[in-house]
C-alpha positions in Angstrom: -12.0 7.9 5.0 -12.5 4.9 2.9 -10.2 1.9 3.1 -11.0 -0.4 0.2 -9.8 -4.0 -0.1 -10.1 -5.6 -3.5 -9.3 -9.1 -4.6 -10.5 -11.9 -6.9 -12.5 -14.7 -5.4 -10.9 -16.7 -2.6 -8.1 -14.1 -1.9 -9.1 -13.9 1.8 -11.5 -10.9 2.0 -13.6 -12.5 4.7 -10.5 -12.9 6.8 -9.9 -9.1 6.2 -13.3 -8.2 7.4 -13.1 -10.3 10.5 -9.6 -8.9 11.3 -10.8 -5.3 11.3 -14.3 -5.7 12.9 -13.1 -4.6 16.3 -11.0 -1.6 15.3 -12.2 1.6 17.0 -13.9 4.1 14.8 -14.1 1.7 11.9 -17.0 -0.2 10.3 -16.6 -3.1 7.9 -18.8 -3.8 5.0 -18.8 -6.3 2.1 -19.6 -4.9 -1.3 -22.2 -7.7 -2.0 -24.3 -6.7 1.0 -26.4 -4.6 -1.3 -27.3 -7.7 -3.3 -25.9 -9.0 -6.5 -28.5 -9.4 -9.4 -28.4 -12.2 -11.9 -26.2 -11.1 -14.7 -24.3 -8.5 -12.7 -21.9 -6.8 -15.1 -19.3 -4.1 -15.1 -21.9 -1.3 -15.3 -23.6 -2.7 -12.3 -20.3 -2.8 -10.4 -19.6 0.9 -11.3 -23.1 2.0 -10.2 -22.8 0.0 -7.0 -19.3 1.4 -6.3 -20.9 4.9 -6.4 -23.7 3.8 -4.1 -21.2 2.5 -1.6 -19.2 5.7 -1.7 -22.3 7.7 -0.9 -22.9 5.4 2.0 -19.3 5.9 3.2 -19.9 9.7 3.0 -22.7 9.3 5.6 -20.4 7.5 7.9 -17.7 10.1 7.2 -20.1 12.9 8.4 -20.2 11.0 11.7 -16.4 10.7 12.0 -16.4 7.0 11.2 -14.0 5.3 8.8 -15.2 2.5 6.5 -13.4 -0.6 5.3 -15.1 -2.0 2.2 -14.2 -5.4 0.7 -15.1 -6.4 -2.8 -14.0 -6.6 -6.4 -13.7 -2.9 -7.3 -10.1 -1.9 -8.1 -8.6 1.5 -7.2 -9.3 2.9 -10.7 -13.0 2.3 -10.3 -13.1 3.8 -6.9 -11.3 7.0 -8.0 -13.5 7.4 -11.1 -16.8 7.2 -9.1 -18.5 10.5 -9.3 -18.6 11.1 -5.5 -15.1 9.9 -4.8 -13.6 13.4 -4.5 -15.9 14.1 -1.6 -14.1 11.5 0.5 -11.6 12.9 3.0 -9.2 10.1 2.2 -8.9 6.9 0.3 -6.5 4.0 1.0 -6.3 0.9 -1.2 -5.2 -2.6 -0.6 -5.2 -5.7 -2.9 -5.5 -9.1 -1.3 -3.8 -11.7 -3.5 -2.9 -15.4 -3.5 -1.2 -17.8 -5.7 -3.2 -19.2 -8.6 -3.0 -22.8 -7.5 -4.1 -21.9 -3.9 -7.0 -19.9 -5.3 -8.2 -22.9 -7.4 -7.9 -25.1 -4.4 -9.9 -22.7 -2.3 -12.6 -22.4 -4.9 -13.0 -26.2 -5.0 -13.1 -26.4 -1.3 -15.6 -23.5 -0.9 -17.9 -24.4 -3.8 -17.4 -28.1 -4.8 -18.2 -28.6 -8.5 -19.8 -25.2 -8.9 -17.3 -23.6 -11.3 -16.5 -24.6 -14.8 -13.0 -24.6 -16.2 -13.8 -21.4 -18.1 -15.1 -19.7 -15.0 -12.0 -20.7 -13.1 -9.8 -19.2 -15.8 -11.9 -16.0 -15.5 -11.2 -15.8 -11.8 -7.4 -16.3 -12.4 -7.5 -13.7 -15.3 -9.1 -11.1 -13.1 -6.6 -11.8 -10.4 -3.7 -11.2 -12.8 -5.2 -8.0 -14.0 -5.7 -6.8 -10.5 -2.0 -7.4 -9.8 -1.0 -5.3 -12.8 -3.4 -2.5 -12.0 -2.2 -2.3 -8.4 1.3 -1.6 -9.6 0.6 0.6 -12.6 -2.6 2.4 -13.7 -1.4 2.1 -17.3 -1.9 -1.7 -17.1 -4.8 -2.4 -19.6 -7.1 0.2 -18.2 -9.7 -0.7 -21.0 -10.5 -3.7 -18.8 -12.6 -1.4 -16.6 -13.1 1.9 -18.4 -15.9 0.8 -20.7 -18.9 0.9 -18.4 -21.2 3.3 -16.6 -21.2 6.6 -18.4 -20.9 9.0 -15.4 -17.6 7.5 -14.3 -14.7 10.1 -14.3 -11.7 8.1 -15.7 -10.0 11.4 -16.6 -9.1 11.8 -13.0 -6.3 9.2 -13.2 -5.9 8.2 -16.8 -2.4 9.5 -17.6 -1.0 8.7 -14.2 2.0 6.3 -13.8 2.8 3.8 -11.2 5.4 6.3 -9.8 2.6 8.9 -9.0 2.5 9.1 -5.1 -1.3 9.0 -5.3 -1.2 5.5 -6.9 -0.5 3.5 -3.7 -2.0 0.1 -3.4 -0.8 -2.1 -0.5 -0.5 -5.7 -1.9 -1.0 -8.4 0.8 -0.2 -11.9 -0.5 -2.0 -14.5 1.6 -0.1 -17.5 0.1 1.5 -19.6 2.8 0.1 -17.2 5.5 -2.1 -18.4 8.3 -5.3 -16.6 9.0 -3.7 -15.0 12.0 -0.8 -13.7 10.1 -3.0 -12.3 7.3 -5.2 -10.7 9.9 -2.2 -9.0 11.4 -1.0 -7.8 8.0 -4.4 -6.3 7.4 -4.6 -4.5 10.7 -1.1 -3.1 10.1 -2.2 -1.7 6.8 -5.2 0.0 8.3 -3.0 1.5 11.0 -0.5 2.7 8.5 -3.2 4.3 6.2 -4.8 6.1 9.2 -1.3 7.4 10.3 -0.6 8.7 6.8 -3.9 10.4 6.7 -3.4 12.0 10.1 0.1 13.3 9.2 -0.9 14.6 5.8 1.1 12.1 3.9 -1.8 10.1 2.4 -1.6 10.6 -1.4 -5.4 10.3 -1.9 -6.6 13.1 0.4 -7.5 16.7 -0.2 -7.5 17.8 -3.8 -5.9 14.5 -5.0 -7.8 14.6 -8.3 -5.8 17.7 -9.4 -2.8 18.0 -7.1 -0.4 15.2 -6.4 1.4 15.1 -3.0 5.2 15.4 -3.1 7.0 12.1 -3.3 9.3 11.1 -0.4 
């Protein structure tokens, strides 16, 4: 199965990867490992999400789960052409308070980001929060991109649909150890739901929702 962790810059995705690197039967990858070209745009992200899913399918054939950290929200993952071949999908959003994000950006990349670029990071973070709770939140922010994407798989869903389940982990005020524990718990919960048949994004999820409750 694919366990996907999204988050705007400086949410704590590196901590997520380190927290899960030793979990049995799980490999951890960062989206940008495949290389980020100059001028990478939404279409590049869509194509690259599909490339990653195809890589996950190779792991899946060997009985290995994959945790992938990056920028791709759940809606992009579900719309990727090969997503329905995955045995299961679990999604998490790593978030942090805007002021903390700005401080982390300055500490990580002193002087690199302009005020406009910083506002873009914050805007993406706010959109990700809305998307995590409700697929109806400004879907046009992602749906204009790579033509093969299958947005029809989830356009029309509501936040109450049991398939739309995104665990939000807020790292504000949390130590790295606490955040790591939160992430490991999410991985364990997602695997348990999959094993028991309660994971919403498993089986024929694109056409048949699981019963709520």
